[in-house]
N, C-alpha and C positions, 0 to 999 in steps of 0.2 A: 382773132379771139382774145379774150381777156386773160389776165393772170390766174383767174380761177377756173380756167378751162385748159385741158391738156389733150392733144392729139398724139396718140402713141401708134405710130405706123408699124404694122406687122407684128404687134405685140402678142396676139392670140395665136395659138397653135391649131393645126389641122385636126387634132384628136377631139376637139370640142364637137365636131360635126357628128361623130358617133354617139356622143352623149345626148345630143339633141334628138337623134333618132330613137334612142332608148327611152328618153323622156316621153316623146310623142307616142310611143307604143303603149304607154300606160295611160296617158292623158292626151288623146288625139287633138290635132289642130281643129279649130272651129272658127266660124265667122260670127263674132259677137255683134249684138245690136246695141246701138246707143240709146240713151234715155229718150231721144227724139224719134226713135223707131227706124233709124238708118242702119242698114247692114254694112259693117266695116269691110273694106276691100282687102284688108290684111287678116290672115288667119292667125289665131293665137292659141297658146297653151302656157302653162306655168309649171314651175317646180320650186320646192322649198316649203317652209312652214305656212307661207301665205301666198295667195295668187290674186292678181288683179283681174277683176271682172267688170263687165258692163252689161246692163239690160235696161228694161223700161223703168226699173227702180232706181237706177243711178250708177255712178262709178264708185267702186269700193274694193277693199281687200277681203278675201274669204279664205278660211282654212280648209275648205272643201271645194272640190270641183262640182259646180252646180249640175253638170250633166250626169255625173256618176254618183254623186253623194259621198264620194270617198275623198280622203285627204289627197292633196296634190303629191306627185312623186317627190321623193327626197331630192334635194339639190346635189348633183354630182360633185364630188370633191374637186374635180378639175375646174368646175365652174367657180366654186367658192375660192379656191386658191388663186385663180386668175383675177377675180374681182378684187381680192385683197391686195395682190401685187400691183395691179394697175392703179388702184386708189393710192397706194403708198407712193408709187412712182410719180403720181400727180400732186403729191403733197398732202394727201388725206390719209394719214396713217391710222391703222386700227379699224378700218371699215369692215364690218361683218354683216353682209346682206341676209335678210330673212325672206326675200322674195326675188324671183327671177322670172320676168315676163319674156316669153319667146314669141317673136313675131315672124311669120312666114310671108314673104312678099313674092307673088308671082308677077310676071311682066304686066305693067299697067297699074299695079297696086301702089298706093301712096299713103302717107300719113300727114294730115293737115297740121298746121301750126297749132301747138298746144303747150300747156305747162304740166309738169308732173307735180301735182299738189294734193294728192290723196294720202300722202304720208304724214305721220305725226311730227317727225323731227327733221326740219329743213336744214339742220346743221350737217346732216349726212349727205355725201355726194351721190351722184348718179354715175353708173359705169355702163357704157353702151358698147357692145361688141358686134362687129360686122363680119358675117360669114357668107361666102358664095358670091353671087352676082354683085357688081359694083352699084353704088348708089350715090346720090347727091344729097348731103345732109344740109338742111336749112337751119341756121342758128341766128336767132334774133336777140331781142332784149326783154325788158320787163313788160313792155306793151306790145300788143299784137301789131301795132302800126310802126314799130321800130324797124330800122334798116336790117335786112336779113343777109347774112353771109352764106354763100354757097360753098360747101366743103366736099370735094370728091372723097368717097370712102371706098376702099378695096378690101378684099378678103383678109382678115386678120387685124384690121385697124380697130383701135379702141379709143373712144372719146370719154373723158371723165370731166364732169363739171360739178361745182359746188360753190360754197361761200356766197359771194355777191351775185354769182351767176346761177345759183341753184334753181331759181324760178324763171329763167329765161325761156322764151318761147322757142320751140324747135319742131322740126318735121322732116319728112322725106319726100323728095320729088318722085313722080311716077317712075317705076323701075322699067328700064329698057329691056327688050328681048335679048336673050343670050343664053349661053350654056357654060356652067362652071364644072370642072372635073370632079369636084367633091359634092356639090349640091344640085347639080343639074340645072334646071330652069328656074331656080329659086334663089332668093337672098333670105338669110336668117339674121335676125337681130336679137341679141340677148341684152336685156336691160336689168341690171342689178340695183336693188333698192333696199333701204332700211325702212320698212313700212311702219313698224311699231317701236 
């Protein structure tokens, strides 16, 4: 990984799992549809002032949950504090996210290589938190054809990237079957962003 990417092993605490559950109680996980009409294998929800959504109209941020018409749940203080501390540890001081996308991976679910580019300010980093089942993080370069590094991630690991690496392609290989004492048969991923 480059100097603009930090892997913080075991940086996130177990208490985040409870806040994921509380968030999902207000805005349940759902399988969104891509603009091309494909149902995503990963179930998603959001918290914070803005939430990332996808449907036939495209990828975008929205202040309201399209399923309920209500604002997304407030971002738990534990989430905000972790994102701030992880970004600072990685050299990106002063990061204040306004969006947290929560992905729920069941065994077999994956995330194809993609760029996070729906945000307005690419000077702000991305903070990605792994909870539950292990995963293999795919991290490439500015082109989809660039060589991809495979990085094993475990519960509590946090990856932060920004600067020259901010628009690097990344993804998740299919999750393998397993059971985690806190999350059961799932992996959760929290991605903190500054969308506006």
